[in-house]
Backbone bond lengths (Angstrom), bond angles and torsions (degrees), N, CA, C in turn:
res aa  C-N    CA-C-N  psi(-1)  N-CA   C-N-CA  omega(-1)  CA-C   N-CA-C  phi
1 M - - - 1.449 - - 1.523 108.41 -
2 N 1.312 114.82 141.79 1.454 120.80 178.77 1.526 109.10 -105.04
3 F 1.315 116.90 115.19 1.456 121.47 178.55 1.532 109.02 -89.33
4 I 1.321 115.59 126.10 1.459 121.93 174.62 1.524 105.16 -115.70
5 I 1.328 116.52 101.71 1.462 122.00 -172.86 1.521 109.40 -111.99
6 S 1.333 116.20 127.57 1.461 120.76 177.54 1.525 109.05 -135.65
7 G 1.330 115.50 163.68 1.461 120.11 -178.80 1.513 112.06 -132.97
8 K 1.321 115.88 143.38 1.465 123.06 174.15 1.520 106.82 -117.86
9 N 1.313 116.94 119.93 1.464 122.55 -177.46 1.528 112.45 61.76
10 I 1.320 116.65 23.69 1.466 121.30 179.16 1.520 108.56 -153.79
11 D 1.331 116.23 140.57 1.455 121.22 173.33 1.517 108.18 -85.74
12 V 1.317 115.90 130.63 1.465 120.27 177.96 1.525 106.96 -82.58
13 T 1.316 115.25 99.29 1.470 121.03 -178.46 1.522 110.44 -77.74
14 A 1.316 114.74 165.93 1.467 119.75 177.66 1.527 110.36 -61.31
15 G 1.340 117.03 -35.96 1.468 120.92 178.67 1.515 112.11 -64.69
16 L 1.332 117.01 -43.59 1.473 120.49 177.95 1.524 110.25 -65.20
17 R 1.336 116.16 -45.32 1.471 120.07 179.90 1.530 110.10 -59.44
18 S 1.321 116.36 -43.04 1.463 121.25 179.82 1.531 111.08 -63.92
19 A 1.337 117.06 -43.02 1.465 120.86 179.97 1.529 110.85 -63.98
20 I 1.328 116.34 -40.89 1.471 120.38 179.56 1.522 110.02 -65.29
21 E 1.322 116.41 -48.80 1.469 120.24 -178.03 1.525 111.52 -64.87
22 Q 1.332 117.11 -34.08 1.465 120.38 178.96 1.528 109.96 -71.42
23 K 1.335 117.02 -49.25 1.468 121.15 -175.56 1.531 110.86 -68.97
24 L 1.327 117.10 -51.71 1.466 120.22 -179.28 1.523 111.70 -76.72
25 G 1.324 116.52 -15.83 1.457 120.55 175.55 1.518 112.45 -63.59
26 K 1.334 116.36 -21.60 1.467 120.71 176.40 1.523 110.99 -62.42
27 L 1.327 116.36 -23.30 1.466 120.95 -179.38 1.525 111.62 -78.08
28 E 1.331 116.61 -6.01 1.465 121.74 -176.94 1.526 112.03 -57.04
29 R 1.311 116.24 -30.84 1.475 119.56 -178.93 1.528 111.87 -66.34
30 Y 1.333 117.55 -17.47 1.457 121.31 -178.79 1.526 113.53 -91.41
31 F 1.329 117.47 -27.84 1.458 121.36 -169.61 1.517 113.05 -113.38
32 T 1.334 114.05 159.13 1.455 120.54 173.34 1.527 108.37 -77.01
33 P 1.323 118.27 160.97 1.471 120.84 -176.78 1.529 115.11 -61.70
34 D 1.340 118.89 -23.21 1.465 120.61 -177.41 1.536 113.85 -90.01
35 T 1.323 117.56 7.87 1.459 121.28 179.23 1.530 110.42 -74.79
36 D 1.339 116.12 132.13 1.464 121.62 177.59 1.521 110.39 -90.31
37 I 1.322 116.19 136.94 1.463 122.04 173.13 1.524 105.90 -120.23
38 I 1.323 116.03 112.14 1.460 121.91 -175.97 1.524 108.36 -97.45
39 V 1.328 116.18 119.18 1.458 122.33 -176.33 1.530 108.61 -120.14
40 T 1.331 116.18 127.97 1.462 121.05 176.09 1.518 108.66 -123.17
41 L 1.312 116.04 123.10 1.460 122.35 177.55 1.524 107.74 -103.08
42 S 1.332 117.43 141.38 1.459 119.63 176.53 1.521 110.18 -150.11
43 V 1.312 114.19 156.41 1.461 121.63 177.00 1.525 106.74 -126.66
44 E 1.338 116.04 122.85 1.458 122.12 178.59 1.522 108.09 -134.71
45 K 1.303 116.73 117.64 1.469 122.21 178.26 1.528 111.96 51.60
46 G 1.308 116.93 42.82 1.455 121.01 178.15 1.519 114.89 81.24
47 R 1.328 117.12 -5.26 1.466 120.60 178.13 1.522 109.18 -87.01
48 Q 1.301 116.46 130.53 1.464 123.24 -179.86 1.529 108.04 -97.30
49 K 1.328 117.08 111.67 1.463 121.07 -173.49 1.519 110.59 -117.89
50 I 1.338 114.76 139.02 1.463 121.48 174.43 1.523 107.78 -127.05
51 E 1.317 115.73 134.72 1.459 122.69 175.99 1.520 107.29 -120.55
52 V 1.320 116.63 129.06 1.462 121.43 178.98 1.526 107.84 -123.04
53 T 1.324 115.75 128.06 1.461 122.12 179.64 1.519 108.53 -127.58
54 I 1.352 115.35 129.56 1.462 120.49 179.46 1.529 107.62 -128.99
55 P 1.348 117.80 104.02 1.469 119.38 176.85 1.528 109.93 -75.11
56 V 1.338 115.78 124.53 1.465 121.47 -177.29 1.525 109.63 -141.41
57 M 1.315 116.37 123.52 1.472 122.08 172.16 1.532 113.47 48.22
58 G 1.289 118.81 48.16 1.454 121.16 177.04 1.514 114.14 76.51
59 T 1.301 118.37 2.35 1.460 121.82 177.07 1.531 108.09 -125.54
60 I 1.304 116.32 172.24 1.455 120.56 -178.84 1.518 109.49 -126.99
61 I 1.306 115.46 129.74 1.464 121.11 172.04 1.519 105.05 -100.31
62 R 1.334 116.42 122.03 1.460 119.85 -171.57 1.516 110.80 -143.28
63 S 1.321 115.28 145.57 1.454 120.87 173.71 1.518 108.65 -147.88
64 E 1.319 114.33 148.06 1.457 122.14 178.01 1.518 106.13 -134.70
65 Q 1.325 116.49 125.53 1.456 120.31 -178.56 1.528 109.70 -131.44
66 V 1.336 115.50 143.61 1.460 121.99 -178.23 1.524 108.79 -129.72
67 S 1.330 115.98 138.10 1.465 121.30 173.76 1.531 107.98 -155.91
68 D 1.318 116.52 -175.66 1.462 121.22 178.49 1.522 112.10 -82.71
69 D 1.341 116.95 -12.31 1.459 122.24 -176.51 1.529 108.56 -131.80
70 M 1.322 117.56 127.19 1.463 121.42 -176.99 1.524 111.55 -61.65
71 Y 1.321 117.82 -35.13 1.470 120.25 -179.40 1.531 110.93 -68.04
72 V 1.323 117.23 -34.29 1.468 121.04 175.20 1.524 108.79 -67.26
73 S 1.329 117.33 -42.22 1.466 121.64 178.18 1.524 110.82 -59.80
74 I 1.328 116.83 -39.78 1.472 121.24 178.59 1.525 110.22 -63.10
75 D 1.330 117.70 -43.86 1.461 121.60 177.75 1.528 110.91 -60.92
76 L 1.331 116.27 -45.05 1.467 121.02 -178.18 1.527 111.63 -63.67
77 V 1.325 116.55 -43.31 1.459 119.93 -177.00 1.530 110.74 -66.16
78 E 1.326 117.32 -35.57 1.469 120.28 179.11 1.526 110.95 -64.58
79 E 1.333 116.63 -41.40 1.471 120.68 178.50 1.524 111.19 -62.55
80 V 1.318 117.07 -43.49 1.466 120.93 -178.72 1.525 110.96 -66.45
81 I 1.330 117.33 -43.41 1.470 120.95 179.05 1.524 110.23 -61.38
82 E 1.325 117.05 -42.39 1.468 120.00 179.85 1.529 110.96 -63.93
83 R 1.329 117.45 -39.83 1.467 121.39 177.05 1.536 110.41 -63.85
84 Q 1.327 117.23 -41.51 1.461 121.04 178.30 1.522 110.91 -64.34
85 L 1.331 116.82 -37.56 1.458 120.22 178.68 1.529 111.49 -64.21
86 R 1.337 116.74 -38.81 1.472 119.50 176.98 1.519 110.66 -62.73
87 K 1.331 116.92 -42.46 1.463 120.38 178.31 1.522 110.46 -64.16
88 F 1.325 115.91 -42.92 1.459 120.78 -179.44 1.517 110.79 -63.90
89 K 1.339 116.52 -39.65 1.462 121.30 178.22 1.526 110.52 -61.57
90 N 1.331 116.40 -45.04 1.463 120.17 178.84 1.520 111.05 -61.08
91 K 1.324 116.26 -38.16 1.460 120.94 178.93 1.528 110.25 -65.60
92 L 1.340 116.48 -42.70 1.460 120.41 179.04 1.522 111.59 -62.52
93 I 1.312 115.44 -45.03 1.457 119.68 -179.26 1.525 110.35 -64.27
94 A 1.324 116.65 -41.63 1.462 120.79 -179.73 1.517 111.55 -61.82
95 K 1.309 117.38 -34.58 1.469 120.96 -178.48 1.525 112.45 -94.97
96 H 1.330 117.38 0.93 1.471 122.79 179.64 1.522 111.99 53.94
97 Q 1.321 115.06 46.05 1.460 119.71 176.84 1.514 108.37 -97.79
98 E 1.334 116.07 158.93 1.453 117.73 176.07 1.517 109.31 -87.51
99 G 1.320 116.35 158.92 1.453 122.17 -169.82 1.510 118.48 -76.05
100 G 1.332 121.76 -17.29 1.460 122.28 176.92 1.514 114.60 58.37
101 H 1.332 118.76 -93.69 1.460 123.39 -177.43 1.526 112.21 -82.78
102 F 1.326 117.19 -4.74 1.448 120.17 -176.41 1.514 111.25 -95.88
103 K 1.309 116.56 148.93 1.457 121.58 173.17 1.527 108.48 -72.42
104 D 1.324 116.20 156.01 1.468 120.43 179.37 1.524 111.66 -59.97
105 A 1.317 117.20 -33.42 1.466 121.07 -178.26 1.524 111.93 -64.03
106 F 1.335 117.08 -24.66 1.466 120.57 -178.86 1.524 111.29 -61.24
107 S 1.325 117.37 -41.94 1.458 119.60 -178.62 1.522 112.43 -76.28
108 E 1.349 116.87 -12.50 1.459 120.14 179.57 1.527 113.30 -93.33
109 I 1.338 117.15 -7.56 1.465 120.49 -179.46 1.518 108.47 -68.54
110 E 1.309 116.32 126.95 1.460 120.45 -178.75 1.511 111.12 -78.31
111 E 1.292 115.29 144.08 1.455 121.13 178.90 1.520 109.48 -114.15
112 D 1.314 115.78 130.25 1.449 119.68 175.13 1.521 110.46 -105.92
113 E 1.339 116.82 -2.15 1.453 120.74 -179.95 1.525 109.32 -100.23
114 T 1.302 118.15 114.17 1.455 121.55 175.92 1.516 110.77 -99.99
115 D 1.349 117.21 -2.53 1.463 121.26 179.26 1.512 111.52 -66.67
116 D 1.331 118.27 -25.30 1.449 121.83 -175.59 1.527 113.09 -80.24
117 E 1.325 117.84 -2.76 1.448 120.44 -179.84 1.525 109.45 -68.00
118 I 1.316 115.80 136.07 1.460 120.46 -179.14 1.522 109.20 -79.34
119 K 1.326 115.99 125.86 1.464 121.31 179.95 1.520 108.56 -130.56
120 I 1.316 116.01 124.85 1.464 120.50 175.14 1.522 106.70 -89.20
121 I 1.324 116.28 118.85 1.460 120.20 -175.05 1.524 112.81 -104.36
122 R 1.341 116.85 -9.44 1.452 118.89 -179.25 1.520 109.52 -153.05
123 T 1.317 116.50 139.13 1.456 122.11 174.91 1.521 107.84 -117.82
124 K 1.313 114.88 133.11 1.454 120.31 -177.35 1.522 108.52 -121.61
125 R 1.318 117.53 136.78 1.460 122.43 177.62 1.523 108.73 -120.19
126 F 1.317 115.36 140.58 1.454 119.72 179.68 1.515 109.17 -156.71
127 G 1.318 115.31 156.01 1.454 121.23 177.58 1.515 110.39 -79.18
128 I 1.313 115.74 141.74 1.459 119.99 178.62 1.515 107.54 -110.82
129 K 1.351 115.59 119.02 1.459 118.54 177.79 1.527 108.89 -109.16
130 P 1.326 117.10 147.66 1.464 120.16 179.83 1.527 111.87 -62.20
131 M 1.338 116.47 135.44 1.459 121.66 175.53 1.522 108.61 -156.62
132 F 1.304 115.93 165.53 1.448 122.04 178.20 1.536 108.77 -83.78
133 P 1.344 117.56 152.63 1.465 120.27 -178.54 1.530 114.14 -54.19
134 E 1.331 117.53 -38.18 1.463 120.76 179.43 1.528 110.58 -63.57
135 D 1.354 116.29 -40.07 1.468 120.68 177.87 1.532 110.59 -65.69
136 A 1.335 115.85 -36.48 1.464 120.17 178.84 1.532 110.27 -65.18
137 C 1.341 117.10 -36.95 1.475 120.81 177.36 1.528 110.52 -63.57
138 V 1.332 116.12 -42.34 1.467 120.16 178.41 1.526 109.85 -63.36
139 Q 1.337 117.43 -43.66 1.465 121.83 179.50 1.529 110.59 -62.28
140 M 1.329 116.68 -41.65 1.466 121.78 178.55 1.528 110.16 -60.03
141 E 1.323 116.50 -45.91 1.461 121.09 179.13 1.526 111.33 -62.44
142 L 1.332 116.47 -41.13 1.469 120.15 179.28 1.524 111.60 -62.74
143 L 1.332 115.64 -35.94 1.467 120.07 179.74 1.528 112.16 -80.46
144 G 1.331 117.21 -16.62 1.461 120.51 -178.85 1.517 112.59 76.35
145 H 1.327 117.71 25.25 1.457 121.94 -179.90 1.523 110.45 -97.34
146 S 1.332 116.50 165.50 1.463 120.97 177.65 1.527 111.32 -96.04
147 F 1.339 117.92 -7.87 1.458 122.10 175.12 1.521 109.16 -150.82
148 F 1.349 116.26 164.27 1.459 120.24 -179.48 1.528 108.31 -150.99
149 V 1.336 116.90 128.21 1.458 123.39 179.27 1.521 107.88 -95.95
150 F 1.345 116.55 133.62 1.461 120.18 -177.69 1.522 110.17 -154.16
151 C 1.321 115.97 166.60 1.460 122.29 174.71 1.526 106.90 -95.70
152 N 1.314 116.72 119.95 1.454 121.86 -177.71 1.526 109.83 -71.86
153 A 1.337 116.92 120.62 1.466 122.30 -177.58 1.524 111.45 -65.64
154 E 1.335 117.20 -25.07 1.462 120.30 -178.98 1.524 112.71 -80.03
155 T 1.328 116.91 -37.62 1.468 120.96 -174.39 1.524 113.59 -110.85
156 D 1.325 116.85 -12.96 1.471 123.26 -178.25 1.533 111.97 62.93
157 E 1.335 116.98 28.35 1.451 122.36 178.06 1.528 109.88 -117.59
158 V 1.323 116.22 157.92 1.460 120.39 177.14 1.526 108.16 -76.08
159 N 1.324 117.22 128.32 1.461 124.45 179.57 1.514 109.30 -128.00
160 V 1.322 115.69 168.53 1.462 122.42 176.01 1.526 107.95 -132.51
161 V 1.334 116.56 131.09 1.454 120.47 168.93 1.519 106.67 -105.54
162 Y 1.334 116.17 149.22 1.464 120.02 -178.76 1.517 110.16 -146.53
163 K 1.315 114.89 155.98 1.462 121.87 178.02 1.521 107.76 -90.92
164 R 1.323 116.70 124.98 1.456 122.17 -179.69 1.520 110.37 -84.59
165 K 1.335 116.14 164.17 1.467 121.30 179.60 1.516 111.93 -60.98
166 D 1.349 116.55 -29.89 1.465 120.17 -178.69 1.528 112.87 -84.15
167 G 1.358 117.17 3.71 1.457 121.48 177.60 1.517 113.57 92.23
168 A 1.327 117.49 -11.00 1.459 121.25 178.00 1.533 108.96 -80.46
169 Y 1.323 116.56 178.95 1.451 121.53 -179.83 1.520 110.66 -113.42
170 G 1.318 116.07 150.02 1.459 121.74 176.48 1.512 108.93 -122.73
171 L 1.335 116.37 155.73 1.458 122.81 179.28 1.523 107.55 -126.86
172 I 1.325 116.71 129.26 1.470 121.85 176.23 1.517 107.53 -109.46
173 E 1.354 114.75 122.56 1.447 120.65 178.83 1.524 108.54 -118.02
174 P 1.348 117.12 147.24 1.472 118.75 178.13 1.521 111.35 -71.90
175 E 1.330 115.58 149.84 1.460 121.24 175.96 1.504 106.73 -123.30
176 F 1.300 116.80 126.47 1.460 120.46 -177.85 1.497 111.42 -111.43
């Protein structure tokens, strides 16, 4: 695995680098040696944040964790990534796809946790009317939701607006 570690408002010390490589190194059993693990450390207003991104087979496995201590954040992010890998493995097996960036042993690891299986428990249907992204944000707020799907009046494509953790809004547009 190739670790790409960078820092924003923080110096990546040898101790931090060692802790990251040791903790995330446990994931080595899942990936081939040429897999990149992109790690970004940052400090904002006393919050210690770590972001880990692993591009795999056209998809991205990603986690972002924040705490008062960077070493705690590293522990938390490793747990989340491992949980995501179990879900991803189940998805691969269900679709009978080959592992690509994964070692053969990854698909042979037995799982005793069935809680991680993705289950859709409700389907909702609704009409989508054209509106501007700002109007969609207002509609989302009125409904009390954290995201809102709409047809963008400017592009005539289906978009999603969402409320970010920092209170700002985000817009997701399709890319073809």
